[in-house]
C-alpha angles and dihedrals in degrees: 000000000000095000092050090050091048091049089050092051091048091048094049090049091050090051089054108046109208095021117136131215115222114200120180121173143119093266089067095064092093123071092223091058090050091048091051092052092046091051094048092051091045089055087053093051099260116125127224090246088070095056127082107190119180142162123244130283120243094248143358092264090060091050095054098080090054090069087071087067090062133083095181134004119222110213119225122249142246088005108046126210116252109174091028092050092051092044091052093048090046090052093050099261118132115226124216115205138177119227118235137179103252131069090253091055095046102053094093088048091056094046094046094045094049089052092049098251102114086137087077094059115098124200095207142008095272090054090047090054092042093052095044094048092043093055090045092050102037107067091183093055092044090049092050093049094046095047109108092351091146095050090046095056093042091052093044130095087255090074098030098109095169092059090045091053092048090051090049093048091051092048090052090048090051093049091048092050089050092050094048091047091051092045092049091048093049091048092049089060095052118103114210 
C-alpha cells in the first residue's frame, strides 16, 4: 500500500519536472518524520526543494485556505480520503484517485463518480500517474475540470442530505419490515 503510493508519487513528480508535493498531516509535526520522508524521496531522485511538508492545522476552517496552494490533489491509497476529498473538490481542487477492491479504496471512486469526474479515477498505478501528470501538464484540461467544481459537488448526490436521509429512512423501514416478518413467522410456528 504505502510503498506503491510512494512510488506513484515519485513517478508523477518525475513526469512533471518542477512539480512539488505538498503533504500536511499530524505525522509531520516532528523533525525526524520530515527528515525520513525527505531522505526517502532523495533516494528516489526527488530533491527536498520539491517537498512541502507541514504539520496539521487546528481545525478544518484553518485548513481551507491551504487548498489554494494546490493544483491537483493525489488521493491516498489503499485508504482513500473522504472528508479531505470533499473539501478539496469544494475548494476547486480536482482529486485523482486509484480504484481498489475494498470499501476503503473505493470511497474516492464513489465521490468522484457522483460529482461527474469519473475521468479522474485510475484503475492502476500507471493510470494514476498518467491522470495526475496529465492534469498538471495540460492547463486546458485542468481549467476545464476546475471550472465550477464547487457548484458541481454541492449539486451532486454527495451533498444532497435530503435524499440521503430519505434513503436511510427507507432502509430502516425495510429492516423493520424484515424483522417484523421474521418475528411473525417464528411466532406462528410456536405451539403454546
